[in-house]
N, CA, C and O of each residue as an XYZ file, in Angstrom:
640
protein
N     -12.527     -9.835      9.181
C     -13.108     -8.768      8.313
C     -13.304     -8.410      7.188
O     -12.478     -7.616      6.737
N     -14.795     -8.963      6.021
C     -15.021     -8.502      4.965
C     -16.443     -7.799      4.669
O     -17.582     -7.757      5.135
N     -15.497     -7.151      3.361
C     -16.286     -5.747      3.080
C     -16.922     -5.964      1.708
O     -16.616     -6.990      1.101
N     -17.602     -5.275      1.276
C     -18.940     -5.286     -0.295
C     -17.893     -4.473     -1.123
O     -17.537     -5.079     -2.134
N     -17.395     -3.424     -0.970
C     -16.495     -2.010     -1.630
C     -15.176     -2.115     -1.138
O     -15.152     -1.960      0.083
N     -14.234     -2.290     -1.569
C     -12.802     -1.703     -1.331
C     -12.886     -0.646     -0.862
O     -11.990     -0.450     -0.041
N     -14.287      1.054     -1.125
C     -14.036      1.846     -0.889
C     -14.418      1.399      0.740
O     -13.632      1.575      1.671
N     -15.455      0.935      0.851
C     -16.120      1.019      1.911
C     -14.758      0.426      3.301
O     -14.592      1.026      4.362
N     -14.187     -0.499      2.987
C     -12.720     -1.016      3.335
C     -11.532     -0.009      3.908
O     -11.131      0.196      5.053
N     -10.959      0.788      2.013
C      -9.832      1.760      2.908
C     -10.874      3.207      3.294
O     -10.447      4.358      3.204
N     -11.682      3.004      3.540
C     -12.549      4.481      4.077
C     -12.251      4.076      5.966
O     -12.263      5.007      6.772
N     -12.001      2.594      6.447
C     -12.397      2.548      7.973
C     -10.299      1.457      8.246
O      -9.781      0.704      9.071
N      -9.970      2.041      7.109
C      -8.650      2.090      6.889
C      -8.023      3.241      8.126
O      -7.407      2.935      9.147
N      -8.398      4.607      7.662
C      -8.581      5.834      7.947
C      -8.463      6.761      9.367
O      -8.978      7.879      9.387
N      -8.165      6.535      9.864
C      -7.540      6.834     11.797
C      -8.381      8.178     11.944
O      -8.352      9.215     11.282
N      -9.035      7.849     12.891
C     -10.604      8.785     12.841
C      -9.835     10.000     13.634
O     -10.592     10.865     14.074
N      -8.890     10.122     13.795
C      -7.686     10.959     14.685
C      -7.056     12.344     12.917
O      -6.372     13.367     12.950
N      -7.696     11.659     11.773
C      -7.751     12.436     10.586
C      -9.366     12.912     10.081
O      -9.511     13.903      9.365
N     -10.215     12.311     10.418
C     -11.174     13.101     10.326
C     -11.407     13.671     11.235
O     -11.324     13.420     12.437
N     -11.860     14.862     10.418
C     -12.846     16.111     10.844
C     -14.347     16.247     10.145
O     -14.547     15.914      8.977
N     -15.131     16.654     10.813
C     -16.420     16.574     10.730
C     -16.259     18.290     10.387
O     -16.577     18.590      9.236
N     -15.825     19.356     11.225
C     -16.279     20.272     10.307
C     -15.272     21.217     10.384
O     -14.755     21.097     11.495
N     -14.593     22.340      9.577
C     -13.405     22.528      9.807
C     -12.997     23.709     10.511
O     -12.160     24.488     10.056
N     -13.732     23.891     11.913
C     -12.498     24.100     12.744
C     -13.443     23.468     14.212
O     -14.558     23.980     14.323
N     -13.216     22.852     14.849
C     -13.525     22.003     15.842
C     -12.798     22.808     16.937
O     -11.724     23.371     16.722
N     -13.444     22.836     18.138
C     -12.982     23.682     19.849
C     -12.795     22.388     20.715
O     -12.892     21.420     19.962
N     -12.666     22.172     21.439
C     -12.769     21.178     22.587
C     -12.132     21.845     23.689
O     -10.987     22.297     23.699
N     -12.984     21.866     24.623
C     -12.746     22.424     26.429
C     -12.206     21.756     26.633
O     -12.288     20.640     26.121
N     -11.246     22.147     27.622
C     -10.961     21.266     28.766
C     -10.943     22.419     29.650
O     -11.362     23.419     29.067
N     -10.438     22.723     31.436
C     -10.250     22.937     32.365
C      -9.835     24.677     31.799
O     -10.846     25.376     31.726
N      -8.905     25.187     31.527
C      -9.021     25.973     31.007
C      -7.906     26.176     29.580
O      -7.122     27.072     29.270
N      -8.272     24.944     28.976
C      -7.219     24.855     27.784
C      -8.679     25.138     27.066
O      -9.875     25.235     27.341
N      -7.497     25.221     25.641
C      -8.543     25.030     24.039
C      -7.564     25.023     23.382
O      -6.522     25.670     23.482
N      -8.224     23.506     21.965
C      -8.006     23.036     21.304
C      -8.466     22.660     20.201
O      -9.478     21.966     20.108
N      -7.318     23.348     18.555
C      -8.189     23.678     17.773
C      -8.117     23.586     16.411
O      -7.513     24.512     15.869
N      -8.595     22.669     15.656
C      -8.353     21.824     14.893
C      -8.793     22.902     13.258
O      -9.899     23.078     12.746
N      -7.314     23.473     12.794
C      -7.149     23.773     11.600
C      -7.479     23.513     10.496
O      -7.511     22.298     10.302
N      -7.946     24.556      9.043
C      -8.665     24.081      8.174
C      -7.688     23.115      7.306
O      -7.892     22.132      6.594
N      -6.731     23.721      7.626
C      -5.497     22.746      6.739
C      -5.147     21.134      6.864
O      -4.766     20.328      6.015
N      -5.580     20.928      8.998
C      -5.200     19.667      9.159
C      -6.669     18.919      8.150
O      -6.539     17.903      7.467
N      -7.944     19.684      8.282
C      -9.049     19.375      7.386
C      -8.914     18.243      6.327
O      -9.116     17.050      6.101
N      -8.319     19.703      5.707
C      -7.803     19.567      4.106
C      -6.540     18.252      3.801
O      -6.420     17.476      2.853
N      -5.820     18.413      4.911
C      -4.722     17.078      5.026
C      -5.790     15.417      5.063
O      -5.685     14.366      4.431
N      -6.528     15.781      5.872
C      -7.641     14.758      6.387
C      -8.009     13.322      4.880
O      -8.132     12.099      4.802
N      -8.050     14.744      3.807
C      -8.914     14.401      2.872
C      -7.850     13.760      2.084
O      -8.138     12.610      1.753
N      -6.466     14.266      1.610
C      -4.998     14.212      0.778
C      -5.269     12.293      0.837
O      -6.048     11.763      1.629
N      -4.545     11.642     -0.042
C      -4.693     10.295     -0.027
C      -3.078     10.118     -0.987
O      -2.308     11.022     -1.311
N      -3.001      9.125     -1.165
C      -1.973      8.536     -2.459
C      -2.481      6.638     -3.245
O      -2.925      5.634     -2.690
N      -2.245      6.829     -4.184
C      -2.855      5.563     -4.604
C      -1.033      4.546     -5.265
O       0.015      5.133     -5.537
N      -1.286      2.808     -5.346
C      -0.927      2.231     -4.730
C      -1.879      1.887     -6.178
O      -3.091      2.034     -6.330
N      -0.306      1.112     -7.666
C      -0.820      0.397     -8.453
C       0.440     -0.539     -8.476
O       1.519     -0.620     -7.888
N      -0.141     -1.099     -9.304
C       0.322     -2.881     -9.707
C      -0.294     -2.503    -11.235
O      -1.305     -2.092    -11.805
N       1.565     -3.111    -11.536
C       1.246     -2.812    -13.435
C       1.853     -4.478    -13.769
O       2.842     -5.165    -13.516
N       0.425     -4.587    -14.567
C       0.850     -5.786    -15.158
C       2.308     -6.028    -15.667
O       3.115     -6.879    -15.292
N       2.416     -5.194    -16.484
C       4.145     -4.698    -16.649
C       5.043     -3.715    -16.611
O       5.428     -2.651    -17.095
N       5.298     -5.059    -15.335
C       6.487     -3.636    -15.031
C       8.092     -4.377    -15.787
O       8.314     -5.419    -16.404
N       8.880     -3.319    -15.381
C      10.359     -3.059    -16.070
C      11.095     -4.586    -15.857
O      12.001     -4.439    -15.037
N      11.025     -5.771    -16.246
C      11.602     -6.601    -16.260
C      13.279     -7.103    -16.641
O      13.981     -8.113    -16.583
N      13.373     -5.447    -17.118
C      15.184     -5.048    -17.448
C      15.510     -5.147    -16.118
O      16.468     -5.854    -15.804
N      14.647     -4.345    -14.978
C      15.457     -4.400    -13.917
C      14.782     -6.214    -13.010
O      13.895     -6.481    -12.199
N      15.450     -6.727    -13.493
C      14.551     -7.775    -12.916
C      12.810     -7.673    -11.894
O      12.096     -8.520    -11.357
N      12.750     -6.284    -12.044
C      10.812     -6.495    -11.625
C       9.804     -6.989    -12.129
O       9.543     -6.970    -13.332
N       9.242     -7.401    -11.398
C       7.874     -8.244    -12.015
C       6.754     -8.128    -11.322
O       6.668     -7.350    -10.373
N       5.499     -9.102    -11.831
C       4.591     -8.666    -11.077
C       4.125     -9.246     -9.800
O       4.373    -10.407     -9.475
N       3.483     -8.462     -9.123
C       2.770     -8.374     -7.173
C       1.656     -7.624     -7.583
O       1.200     -6.753     -8.325
N       1.376     -8.868     -6.228
C      -0.472     -8.496     -6.441
C       0.017     -8.163     -4.172
O       0.878     -8.364     -3.315
N      -1.553     -7.472     -4.446
C      -0.805     -7.328     -3.424
C      -3.056     -7.932     -2.059
O      -4.213     -7.556     -1.872
N      -2.299     -8.725     -1.770
C      -3.228    -10.080     -0.130
C      -3.882     -9.562      0.627
O      -5.060     -9.902      0.736
N      -3.238     -8.370      1.555
C      -4.025     -6.769      2.645
C      -3.047     -5.752      2.473
O      -1.934     -5.501      2.011
N      -4.263     -5.185      3.221
C      -3.163     -3.490      3.631
C      -3.721     -3.312      4.691
O      -4.915     -3.591      4.798
N      -2.928     -2.753      5.847
C      -3.681     -3.100      7.138
C      -4.029     -3.728      7.670
O      -4.393     -3.244      8.742
N      -4.286     -5.358      7.533
C      -4.441     -6.567      7.841
C      -6.063     -7.021      7.599
O      -6.810     -7.963      7.862
N      -6.096     -5.531      6.828
C      -7.487     -5.813      6.105
C      -7.840     -6.560      4.721
O      -7.608     -5.839      3.751
N      -8.306     -7.735      4.426
C      -7.883     -8.413      3.126
C      -8.861     -8.241      1.846
O     -10.049     -8.440      1.595
N      -7.777     -7.789      1.216
C      -8.350     -7.146     -0.571
C      -8.359     -7.825     -1.725
O      -7.464     -8.634     -1.969
N      -9.497     -7.555     -2.694
C      -9.667     -8.054     -3.608
C      -8.303     -8.609     -4.624
O      -7.611     -7.642     -4.941
N      -7.918     -9.586     -5.042
C      -7.062    -10.733     -5.846
C      -7.376     -9.695     -7.210
O      -6.395     -9.298     -7.838
N      -8.346     -9.395     -7.518
C      -8.438     -8.859     -8.725
C      -8.637     -6.983     -9.073
O      -9.051     -6.434    -10.094
N      -8.200     -6.441     -7.897
C      -8.038     -5.270     -7.978
C      -6.168     -5.085     -8.251
O      -5.237     -5.790     -7.861
N      -6.200     -3.541     -9.267
C      -5.200     -3.239     -9.948
C      -4.327     -1.821     -9.201
O      -3.127     -1.559     -9.282
N      -5.485     -1.023     -8.433
C      -5.819     -0.052     -7.843
C      -5.567      0.218     -6.198
O      -5.715     -0.835     -5.577
N      -5.350      0.944     -5.650
C      -5.526      1.132     -4.351
C      -5.137      2.424     -3.684
O      -3.940      2.635     -3.489
N      -6.188      3.451     -3.255
C      -6.323      4.690     -3.003
C      -6.253      4.163     -1.416
O      -6.728      3.165     -0.873
N      -5.438      5.290     -0.906
C      -5.235      5.400      1.192
C      -4.663      6.533      0.891
O      -4.023      7.208      0.084
N      -5.501      6.377      2.525
C      -5.169      7.939      3.328
C      -3.606      8.094      3.474
O      -2.962      7.047      3.528
N      -2.997      9.178      3.535
C      -1.810      9.589      4.180
C      -1.590      9.343      5.022
O      -2.254      9.365      6.058
N      -0.034      8.862      4.711
C       0.548      7.545      6.238
C       0.956      6.903      5.897
O       1.328      6.694      4.743
N       1.081      6.043      7.282
C       2.184      4.757      7.075
C       0.858      3.548      6.759
O      -0.230      3.636      7.328
N       1.172      2.526      5.833
C       0.430      1.863      5.756
C       1.245      0.397      5.170
O       2.159      0.239      4.360
N       0.706     -0.237      5.725
C       1.759     -2.540      5.817
C       0.599     -3.113      4.710
O      -0.595     -3.398      4.614
N       1.946     -3.056      3.910
C       1.026     -3.999      2.741
C       1.846     -5.434      2.658
O       3.058     -5.520      2.459
N       0.972     -6.502      2.844
C       0.957     -7.905      2.059
C       1.511     -7.494      0.746
O       1.066     -6.571      0.064
N       2.598     -8.312      0.424
C       2.432     -8.149     -1.100
C       3.014    -10.113     -1.196
O       3.575    -10.936     -0.473
N       2.491    -10.041     -2.396
C       2.708    -11.497     -2.795
C       3.329    -11.769     -4.215
O       2.703    -11.258     -5.144
N       4.857    -12.746     -4.655
C       5.556    -12.377     -5.720
C       5.256    -13.017     -6.792
O       5.108    -14.235     -6.701
N       5.150    -12.596     -7.611
C       4.309    -13.656     -9.658
C       5.541    -13.776    -10.330
O       5.433    -13.430    -11.506
N       6.619    -14.124    -10.026
C       8.073    -14.126    -10.703
C       7.733    -15.320    -11.931
O       7.215    -16.416    -12.150
N       8.319    -14.397    -12.405
C       8.168    -15.900    -13.800
C      10.040    -15.939    -14.779
O      10.262    -15.612    -15.944
N      10.982    -16.428    -13.785
C      11.983    -16.569    -14.301
C      12.485    -17.838    -14.265
O      12.628    -18.409    -13.184
N      12.902    -18.590    -15.774
C      13.243    -20.480    -15.501
C      14.779    -19.805    -14.316
O      14.626    -19.958    -13.104
N      15.210    -19.584    -14.482
C      16.262    -19.885    -13.884
C      15.896    -20.312    -12.202
O      16.576    -20.923    -11.378
N      14.334    -19.622    -12.096
C      13.662    -19.425    -10.369
C      13.080    -21.456    -11.213
O      12.618    -21.804    -12.299
N      13.517    -22.277     -9.801
C      13.169    -23.565     -9.972
C      12.704    -23.572     -8.372
O      13.320    -23.431     -7.315
N      10.576    -23.931     -8.902
C      10.533    -23.834     -7.164
C       9.627    -25.562     -7.184
O       9.288    -26.379     -8.040
N       9.531    -25.397     -5.448
C       8.209    -26.687     -5.739
C       7.697    -26.362     -4.928
O       8.170    -25.603     -4.083
N       6.110    -27.014     -4.912
C       4.761    -26.472     -4.137
C       4.807    -26.492     -2.671
O       4.951    -27.449     -1.911
N       4.635    -25.058     -2.392
C       4.646    -24.729     -0.705
C       6.328    -24.834     -0.074
O       6.506    -25.172      1.096
N       7.422    -24.527     -0.934
C       8.496    -24.425     -0.597
C       8.765    -22.904     -0.376
O       9.233    -22.390      0.640
N       8.423    -22.354     -1.398
C       8.428    -20.387     -1.380
C       8.144    -19.828     -0.478
O       7.211    -20.358      0.126
N       8.711    -18.484      0.173
C       7.936    -17.599      0.717
C       7.256    -16.903      0.390
O       7.116    -15.945      1.151
N       6.502    -16.900     -0.757
C       5.977    -15.731     -2.069
C       5.786    -14.619     -1.010
O       7.013    -14.573     -0.922
N       5.464    -13.876     -0.308
C       4.931    -12.489      0.710
C       5.615    -12.751      0.812
O       6.259    -13.778      0.597
N       5.830    -11.071      1.548
C       6.246    -10.635      2.284
C       5.401     -9.231      2.989
O       4.352     -8.894      2.442
N       5.826     -8.551      4.037
C       5.433     -7.476      4.105
C       6.293     -6.019      3.347
O       7.461     -5.957      2.963
N       4.873     -4.609      3.316
C       6.377     -4.006      2.820
C       5.504     -2.629      3.793
O       4.299     -2.690      4.037
N       6.391     -1.473      4.238
C       5.222     -0.217      4.771
C       6.084      0.839      3.779
O       7.292      0.991      3.596
N       4.925      1.475      3.245
C       4.619      2.431      2.047
C       4.058      3.535      2.921
O       3.281      3.325      3.853
N       4.610      5.001      2.470
C       4.067      5.641      3.843
C       3.558      6.684      2.828
O       4.309      7.614      2.537
N       2.362      6.599      2.280
C       2.100      7.182      1.844
C       1.708      8.603      1.078
O       0.491      8.777      1.011
N       2.560      9.698      0.463
C       2.275     10.649      0.270
C       1.080     11.585      0.030
O       1.636     12.330      0.837
N      -0.017     12.247     -0.304
C      -0.398     12.693     -1.338
C      -0.081     13.212     -2.080
O       0.899     13.947     -2.206
N      -1.521     12.686     -3.287
C      -1.061     13.498     -4.761
C       0.375     12.767     -5.110
O       1.374     13.343     -5.541
N       0.269     11.648     -4.880
C       1.430     10.729     -5.277
C       0.624      9.213     -5.569
O      -0.302      8.872     -4.832
N       1.055      8.397     -6.655
C       0.692      6.845     -7.401
C       2.056      6.750     -7.538
O       2.934      7.501     -7.962
N       2.006      5.304     -6.936
C       3.387      4.500     -6.547
C       2.554      3.058     -6.970
O       1.460      2.561     -6.704
N       4.208      2.561     -8.106
C       3.892      1.470     -8.567
C       4.921      0.550     -7.885
O       6.076      0.718     -7.492
N       3.754     -0.858     -7.898
C       4.915     -1.500     -6.703
C       5.133     -3.049     -7.385
O       4.372     -3.226     -8.336
N       5.666     -3.738     -7.204
C       6.561     -4.644     -8.337
C       7.413     -5.257     -6.526
O       7.742     -4.802     -5.431
N       7.392     -6.598     -7.348
C       8.495     -7.956     -6.777
C       9.972     -8.174     -7.469
O      10.002     -8.911     -8.455
N      10.907     -7.719     -7.120
C      12.139     -7.589     -7.644
C      12.788     -8.902     -7.042
O      12.926     -9.157     -5.846
N      13.268     -9.910     -8.447
C      13.899    -10.728     -8.542
C      15.282    -10.840     -7.843
O      15.925    -10.413     -8.802
N      16.074    -11.048     -7.057
C      17.759    -11.458     -6.832
C      18.007    -13.207     -7.268
O      17.769    -14.315     -6.788
N      18.672    -12.570     -8.557
C      19.373    -13.916     -8.961
C      20.365    -14.089     -8.188
O      21.214    -14.670     -8.863
N      20.830    -13.880     -6.930
C      22.149    -14.716     -6.727
C      21.574    -14.711     -5.435
O      22.485    -14.492     -4.637
N      20.028    -14.907     -4.599
C      19.615    -15.389     -4.050
C      18.127    -16.722     -4.787
O      17.040    -16.936     -4.250
N      18.487    -17.148     -5.670
C      17.802    -18.413     -6.427
C      17.132    -18.994     -5.508
O      15.931    -18.987     -5.238
N      18.502    -19.772     -4.805
C      18.056    -21.016     -4.019
C      17.850    -20.671     -2.756
O      18.011    -21.469     -1.832
N      17.452    -19.382     -2.586
C      17.108    -19.149     -0.865
C      15.424    -18.866     -0.935
O      14.920    -17.782     -0.640
N      14.573    -20.203     -1.438
C      13.678    -20.014     -1.509
C      12.786    -20.218     -0.033
O      11.791    -19.509      0.121
N      13.108    -21.039      0.861
C      12.726    -21.197      2.181
C      12.346    -19.450      2.998
O      11.379    -18.876      3.500
N      13.838    -19.167      2.701
C      14.023    -18.123      3.563
C      13.022    -16.716      2.485
O      12.338    -16.282      3.412
N      12.887    -16.452      2.100
C      12.473    -15.686      1.055
C      12.993    -14.412      0.217
O      12.560    -13.345     -0.220
N      14.390    -15.296      0.264
C      15.695    -13.734     -0.254
C      16.274    -13.849     -1.219
O      17.405    -13.500     -1.560
N      14.942    -14.711     -2.031
C      15.381    -13.784     -3.570
C      14.361    -13.017     -4.057
O      14.300    -12.696     -5.244
N      13.638    -12.732     -3.322
C      12.753    -11.299     -3.646
C      12.110    -10.613     -2.664
O      11.583    -11.051     -1.642
N      12.213     -9.336     -3.123
C      11.855     -7.700     -1.868
C      10.724     -7.075     -3.596
O      10.825     -6.826     -4.797
N       9.612     -7.141     -2.264
C       8.928     -5.463     -2.633
C       8.930     -4.508     -2.897
O       8.951     -3.683     -1.985
N       8.907     -3.998     -4.424
C      10.061     -2.625     -4.498
C       8.266     -1.353     -4.610
O       7.091     -1.631     -4.847
N       8.660     -0.627     -4.438
C       8.385      0.796     -5.328
C       9.626      1.102     -6.008
O      10.754      1.410     -5.622
N       8.789      0.830     -7.737
C      10.175      0.876     -8.915
C       9.283      2.297     -9.906
O       9.622      2.607    -11.048
N       8.497      2.762     -9.372
C       8.210      4.153     -9.727
C       7.004      5.246     -9.215
O       5.902      4.927     -8.770
N       7.484      6.502     -9.390
C       6.256      7.183     -7.823
C       5.830      8.060     -9.330
O       6.674      7.725    -10.161
N       4.872      9.008     -9.931
C       4.076     10.265     -9.701
C       3.691     10.829     -9.370
O       3.450     10.701     -8.170
N       3.202     12.111    -10.117
C       2.263     13.146     -9.110
C       0.991     12.455    -10.034
O       1.089     11.907    -11.132
N      -0.239     12.673     -9.199
C      -1.318     12.049     -9.569
C      -3.297     12.765     -8.624
O      -4.087     12.294     -7.805
N      -3.223     13.671     -9.202
C      -4.706     14.148     -8.364
C      -5.836     12.681     -7.611
O      -6.567     11.834     -8.123
N      -5.483     12.986     -6.361
C      -6.121     12.780     -5.411
C      -6.585     13.180     -3.831
O      -5.977     13.326     -2.771
N      -8.108     13.282     -4.294
C      -9.058     12.796     -3.049
C     -10.206     11.966     -2.692
O     -11.099     11.414     -3.334
N      -9.736     12.102     -0.850
C     -10.791     11.191     -0.892
C     -11.724     11.722      0.146
O     -11.486     12.370      1.165
N     -13.246     11.131     -0.545
C     -14.695     11.995     -0.001
C     -14.945     11.283      0.998
O     -15.918     11.535      1.708
C-alpha cells in the first residue's frame, strides 16, 4: 500500500479504537451504557515524534540509521522525522554504520532490524544504530549492531 504523503500514511496507522468523533459517545446495549470520556478524546490526539539525526554521538558507537517502515507501511527514505500516535509501533530500522573495523561484502550483512517503540505523548525520540565492536565479525546474523533510542526529549505534539 503506497501513500502520497506521510501524513496520510501515519493517520492510517492510528487504531480505530482511539478515534473518537465526539467528546462523549454513548453506546446502548441491552441494559448497559458505555461512555467515552473527554480524557479518551484528548489521548487519541496525543503523539510522539521519532527523529533520525545525521550526527548521532559516535563516541558512544551510535551511527546514523534510517527507517524503512512503520507498522508494516513503507515510508520515504528521505524523511528524518515521523509523528506517531501514542502506543506501540514496530519500526524497521536500517543501519548506516561507517566504521573502519567493519569489513563487509555485498549481501553479507543483515543491515535491518525491527524495534518496538512505546510512543508516549509529547516526547521526541532520537533513533540510531549502535555498533557492537566485539561482534564485528558476526555480519550474517546481525549481531554487530542494534537499533537504539539514544535520546528522549519533551516536545509539543498533537495529531490533527
